[in-house]
C-alpha positions in Angstrom: 35.2 61.9 26.0 34.5 58.8 28.2 31.8 56.4 27.3 30.0 57.2 30.5 29.8 60.9 29.8 26.5 62.8 30.5 26.1 63.4 26.8 26.3 59.7 25.9 23.9 58.9 28.7 21.5 61.5 27.4 21.7 60.2 23.9 21.1 56.6 25.0 18.1 57.8 27.1 16.7 59.7 24.2 17.0 56.6 21.9 15.2 54.5 24.4 12.5 57.2 24.8 11.9 57.1 21.1 11.6 53.3 21.2 9.1 53.5 24.0 7.1 56.2 22.2 7.0 54.2 19.0 5.5 51.4 21.0 2.6 53.7 21.9 0.3 51.4 19.8 0.3 49.0 22.7 -1.4 51.6 24.9 -4.0 52.5 22.2 -6.2 49.4 21.4 -7.3 50.9 18.0 -3.8 51.5 16.7 -2.6 48.2 18.1 -5.4 46.4 16.2 -4.6 48.3 13.0 -0.9 47.6 13.3 -1.3 43.9 13.9 -3.6 43.7 10.9 -0.9 45.3 8.8 1.8 42.9 10.0 -0.4 39.9 9.3 -1.5 41.2 5.9 2.1 42.1 4.8 3.4 38.6 5.8 0.5 37.1 3.9 1.3 39.1 0.8 4.9 37.8 0.7 4.0 34.2 1.6 1.5 34.3 -1.3 3.9 35.9 -3.8 6.5 33.1 -3.2 3.8 30.4 -3.2 2.2 31.5 -6.5 5.6 32.0 -8.3 6.7 28.5 -7.0 3.3 27.0 -8.1 3.6 28.3 -11.7 7.3 27.3 -11.9 6.4 23.8 -10.6 3.6 23.4 -13.2 5.4 24.9 -16.2 9.1 24.4 -15.5 9.7 27.9 -17.0 11.0 30.9 -15.1 9.1 33.3 -17.3 5.8 32.1 -15.7 7.1 32.7 -12.2 8.3 36.2 -13.2 4.9 36.8 -14.8 3.2 36.2 -11.5 5.3 38.9 -9.9 4.5 41.3 -12.8 0.8 40.7 -12.3 1.2 41.9 -8.7 2.6 45.2 -9.9 0.3 46.1 -12.8 -2.8 47.0 -10.9 -0.9 49.8 -9.1 -1.1 51.7 -12.4 -4.8 52.1 -11.8 -4.6 52.9 -8.1 -4.8 56.7 -8.3 -8.3 56.6 -9.8 -9.3 53.5 -7.8 -8.1 55.1 -4.6 -10.0 58.3 -5.4 -13.2 56.3 -5.7 -12.4 54.3 -2.6 -11.9 57.5 -0.6 -15.6 58.0 -0.7 -16.1 54.7 1.2 -15.6 54.6 5.0 -12.1 53.2 5.6 -13.1 50.3 7.9 -15.7 49.1 5.4 -13.3 49.3 2.5 -10.4 47.6 4.3 -12.5 44.7 5.6 -14.2 44.2 2.2 -10.8 44.3 0.4 -9.4 41.6 2.8 -12.4 39.3 2.3 -12.3 39.7 -1.5 -8.5 39.0 -1.5 -9.1 35.9 0.6 -11.7 34.6 -1.8 -9.6 35.3 -4.9 -6.4 33.8 -3.5 -8.3 30.7 -2.3 -9.5 30.1 -5.8 -5.9 29.5 -6.9 -6.2 26.1 -5.1 -9.1 25.0 -7.3 -8.1 21.9 -9.3 -7.8 22.0 -13.0 -7.2 25.7 -13.5 -5.1 26.6 -16.5 -1.9 28.5 -16.0 -3.3 31.7 -17.6 -6.2 31.6 -15.2 -3.8 31.6 -12.2 -2.2 34.8 -13.6 -5.7 36.4 -14.0 -6.6 35.6 -10.4 -3.3 37.0 -9.2 -4.0 40.2 -11.1 -7.5 40.4 -9.8 -6.4 39.9 -6.2 -3.8 42.7 -6.6 -6.4 45.2 -7.5 -8.0 45.4 -4.0 -4.5 45.2 -2.6 -3.4 48.4 -4.3 -6.5 50.2 -3.0 -6.1 48.6 0.4 -2.6 49.9 0.9 -3.4 53.5 -0.2 -6.4 53.6 2.1 -4.6 52.1 5.0 -1.8 54.7 4.8 -4.4 57.5 4.6 -6.5 56.2 7.5 -3.8 55.6 10.1 -3.6 59.3 11.0 -7.4 59.5 11.5 -7.3 56.9 14.3 -4.5 58.6 16.2 -5.7 60.5 19.3 -3.3 63.4 18.8 -0.5 64.6 16.5 2.4 63.2 18.6 0.8 59.7 18.7 0.1 60.1 15.0 3.8 60.6 14.2 4.9 57.7 16.5 2.3 55.4 14.8 3.4 56.3 11.3 7.0 55.6 12.1 6.2 52.3 13.7 3.9 51.2 10.8 6.5 52.1 8.2 9.6 50.9 10.1 8.1 47.4 10.8 6.8 46.9 7.3 10.1 45.6 6.0 10.4 43.2 9.0 6.9 41.9 8.1 8.0 41.4 4.5 11.1 39.5 5.5 9.1 37.3 8.0 6.6 36.5 5.2 9.5 35.6 2.9 11.0 33.2 5.5 7.6 31.7 6.4 6.7 31.2 2.8 10.0 29.5 2.0 9.5 27.2 5.1 6.0 26.3 4.1 7.0 25.5 0.6 9.9 23.3 1.8 7.9 21.4 4.3 4.2 21.3 3.2 4.3 22.4 -0.4 3.2 25.4 -2.4 -0.5 24.9 -1.7 0.2 25.4 2.0 1.8 28.7 1.3 -1.2 29.9 -0.8 -3.6 28.7 1.8 -1.7 30.6 4.5 -1.9 33.7 2.4 -5.7 33.4 2.1 -6.0 32.8 5.8 -3.9 35.9 6.6 -6.5 38.1 5.0 -9.2 36.5 7.1 -7.2 37.3 10.3 -6.5 40.8 9.1 -10.3 41.4 8.3 -11.2 40.1 11.8 -8.8 42.6 13.4 -9.9 45.5 11.2 -13.6 44.7 12.0 -12.9 45.9 15.5 -11.9 49.4 14.4 -14.3 52.2 15.2 -16.3 53.5 12.3 -15.1 56.8 10.8 -16.5 58.8 7.9 -15.1 58.4 4.4 -12.0 60.4 3.7 -13.6 62.3 0.8 -17.0 63.9 0.3 -19.9 62.2 -1.6 -19.8 64.9 -4.2 -16.1 64.4 -5.1 -15.4 62.1 -8.1 -12.5 59.7 -8.2 -11.0 61.5 -11.2 -11.3 64.8 -9.3 -9.6 63.3 -6.3 -6.8 62.0 -8.4 -6.3 65.5 -9.9 -6.3 66.9 -6.4 -3.5 64.6 -5.5 -1.5 65.8 -8.6 -2.2 69.4 -7.7 -0.9 68.8 -4.1 2.3 67.4 -5.5 2.7 70.4 -7.8 1.9 73.1 -5.3 3.6 71.9 -2.2 7.4 71.9 -2.4 7.9 70.1 0.8 5.6 67.3 -0.2 7.1 67.1 -3.6 10.6 66.9 -2.1 9.5 64.2 0.2 8.0 62.1 -2.6 11.1 62.4 -4.7 13.3 61.2 -1.8 11.1 58.2 -1.2 10.7 57.1 -4.8 14.4 57.5 -5.8 15.8 55.8 -2.6 13.3 52.9 -2.7 14.0 52.3 -6.4 17.7 52.3 -5.9 17.5 49.9 -3.0 15.5 47.5 -5.2 18.8 46.8 -7.1 20.3 45.2 -4.0 17.1 43.2 -3.3 16.7 42.0 -6.9 20.3 40.9 -7.2 20.8 39.5 -3.7 20.7 35.9 -4.8 23.1 36.6 -7.6 25.5 38.5 -5.3 25.3 35.8 -2.7 26.1 33.1 -5.3 29.2 35.1 -6.3 30.6 35.4 -2.8 30.1 31.8 -1.8 26.6 30.3 -1.7 23.1 31.5 -2.7 22.0 30.6 0.8 23.7 33.8 2.0 20.9 35.8 0.2 18.6 35.4 3.1 20.9 36.8 5.8 22.0 39.7 3.5 18.4 40.7 2.7 17.5 40.3 6.4 20.3 42.6 7.4 18.9 45.4 5.3 15.4 44.9 6.7 16.7 44.6 10.3 18.8 47.8 10.1 16.0 49.7 8.5 13.6 48.7 11.2 15.8 49.3 14.2 17.3 52.6 13.0 14.0 53.8 11.8 12.5 53.3 15.2 15.4 55.1 16.9 15.3 58.2 14.8 13.7 61.4 16.3 10.4 62.3 14.6 8.9 65.1 16.7 10.7 67.9 14.9 9.6 70.4 12.2 9.3 69.0 8.7 12.4 70.6 7.2 14.5 69.2 10.0 13.1 65.7 9.4 13.8 65.9 5.6 17.3 67.3 6.2 18.0 64.3 8.5 16.5 61.8 6.1 18.4 63.2 3.1 21.6 63.2 5.0 21.3 59.6 6.1 20.3 58.6 2.6 23.3 60.4 1.1 25.7 58.8 3.6 24.2 55.3 3.3 24.3 55.4 -0.5 27.9 56.6 -0.5 29.0 53.7 1.7 26.9 51.3 -0.5 28.6 52.5 -3.7 32.1 52.0 -2.3 31.2 48.6 -0.8 29.6 47.1 -3.8 32.1 48.6 -6.3 34.9 46.7 -4.5 35.6 43.1 -5.4 32.6 41.1 -4.1 33.3 39.4 -0.8 31.1 38.3 2.1 32.3 41.3 4.2 32.0 44.0 1.6 28.6 42.6 0.8 27.5 42.7 4.4 28.7 46.4 4.7 26.8 47.2 1.5 23.5 45.7 2.6 23.9 47.4 6.0 24.3 50.6 4.1 21.1 49.9 2.1 19.3 49.5 5.4 20.6 52.9 6.5 19.2 54.4 3.3 15.9 52.8 3.9 15.6 53.7 7.6 14.5 57.3 7.4 11.7 56.6 4.9 9.3 56.4 7.9 10.2 60.0 8.7 9.3 61.1 5.2 5.8 59.6 5.7 5.4 61.7 8.8 6.2 64.8 6.7 3.9 63.8 3.9 1.0 63.3 6.3 1.5 66.7 7.8 1.4 68.2 4.3 -2.0 66.8 3.3 -5.6 67.0 4.3 -7.4 63.7 4.9 -9.5 64.1 1.8 -6.5 63.8 -0.6 -4.2 61.4 1.4 -5.5 58.3 -0.4 -5.1 59.8 -3.8 -1.6 61.1 -3.1 -0.5 57.8 -1.6 -1.9 56.0 -4.6 0.2 58.2 -6.9 3.2 57.5 -4.8 2.5 53.8 -5.1 2.5 54.1 -8.9 5.8 55.8 -8.9 7.3 53.3 -6.3 6.1 50.2 -8.1 7.1 51.5 -11.5 10.5 52.7 -10.3 11.2 49.4 -8.5 10.2 47.3 -11.4 12.3 49.4 -13.8 15.3 49.4 -11.6 15.1 45.6 -11.1 15.2 45.1 -14.8 18.0 47.7 -15.3 20.1 46.3 -12.5 19.8 42.7 -13.9 20.8 43.9 -17.4 23.8 45.9 -16.0 25.0 42.9 -13.9 25.4 40.8 -17.0 27.7 43.5 -18.5 29.7 45.1 -15.6 29.2 42.5 -12.8 26.7 42.3 -10.0 28.5 44.5 -7.4 29.2 47.3 -9.8 25.6 47.2 -11.1 24.2 47.6 -7.6 26.7 50.4 -7.0 25.8 52.3 -10.1 22.1 52.2 -9.3 22.8 53.9 -5.9 24.2 57.0 -7.6 20.7 58.7 -8.2 20.0 58.4 -4.5 23.4 60.0 -3.6 22.7 62.9 -6.1 19.1 63.5 -5.1 19.7 63.2 -1.4 22.8 65.4 -1.6 20.9 68.1 -3.5 18.1 67.9 -0.9 20.6 68.5 1.9 22.0 71.6 0.1 18.5 73.0 -0.5 17.4 72.3 3.1 16.1 75.3 4.9 14.9 77.1 1.8 11.4 75.6 1.9 8.6 76.5 4.3 8.9 74.3 7.4 5.7 72.7 8.9 5.9 72.9 12.7 5.3 69.9 14.8 1.7 69.2 15.4 0.4 71.5 12.6 -2.1 70.4 10.0 -3.0 71.9 6.7 -6.2 73.8 6.5 -9.2 71.7 5.7 -10.1 71.8 2.0 -6.7 73.0 0.9 -4.9 70.6 -1.5 
C-alpha cells in the first residue's frame, strides 16, 4: 500500500482531529484557566522538590537528608482518602485557592534564616498535606467544569497527557535555577508558582461542593472503597493505572544510574525527557470518544506491547541505543493512562470522585515508592538494566490478562454517566 493511500490520509486526518479536539480548552476560558493553573502548579512542585532536596544536601552533606525530603512529600498521601472526603464538602474553587495560598506560605517559610534541618522536613511534610487534597479535588472537579461529555473527555486527556511534560519542565527549570541562582531561588520560584496558580483558579466559576453537607469524610472514603469493590470496570482501570505507573517508576528512579553506565550521567535528562515526550504526544493522539471497554482494551494492549519492548531493551547489554528504545517504550506504556482516567470518571458520580482519586493516589504513591526502593536494591545485585526489565513484568502480566478478559465486563457507552447517588 502506498504512503499516499486513502486509508493513510484518513488516519493522519483522524490524528490531527484528535489533537485539535484535545486543544478544546483554548476555546473554553474556564477549562483553559484550570489547565494553565495545573501546568504552573505541577512545574512548581518539581522545582520545589529539587530545591528542598538540594538545600538539605547542601546544609548536611548527607544524601539521607535529601532522600528524607522526598519521603516527606509522599507520606501525607496516606491520609488523603479521609482528607479528600472532608474536602469534598468544600466548594472546589474555595478549596483549591486556599490550598495554593497555604502551600505558598509554608514553602516560603523554608527560606527563613536559622531553621534547623528537622524543621525544614516538618515544613515539607506540612506543605504536602494540602497538595494531596489539592490533587484529588482537582481531578474530581475538572469534569464539573466541562460543558458536555465530549469536551469532558478531551479535557481529561489533555490534563493527564501534559502532566508529565509539566513535571519534566519543572525538573529542567529547577536544575537551571539551582545552577545559576542557587537553591533559594528554586524554593522561591516554587512558592511563587502557587500564587500564580491561585490567581488563575480564583477566576473559575463557583460550583457547589462535590458532596452533601450531611456526608462525613469517613463515609465518603467508604463510598470510594465500595465503588472500587462493586464496579469491575473501575477496578480494572485502577489496577492498570497503579501497576503500570509503579513499573515505570523503576526507569525514572534509576535513570541517572543507567545513564552513568552507558556513558555519562548527563544522558539522564534526555532519556527521562524521551519518556515524558512520548507519553504526552501519543496520549494526545489516541482516540478517546469510544465506549469504556474499547478504551481499556486499547490501553491494556499498548501497555502490554510497551512493557514487552522495554523488557527486551533493558535486559540487553546497556547501551545508549537500547536505553533510548527502552525509555521510548516506557513512554508508550504511560501514554494511555489518560484514557483510563476518562473511563474512571465515567464510572463515578461527582460525590465520590475525590474519595476514589484519593484512594488511587495512596496506591500510586505507595507503589511508586516501593518500586523505587525495590529497583534500586535489585540493581546492586543483577545490574541496572535487568532490574528495570524485571520490574516491567507485572505490567506485562496485568495488561495481558486485561486484554484477554476484555469484552466480558459491562461497557459504559460514550457520554453516559452513572445515576446520581449510586456509588
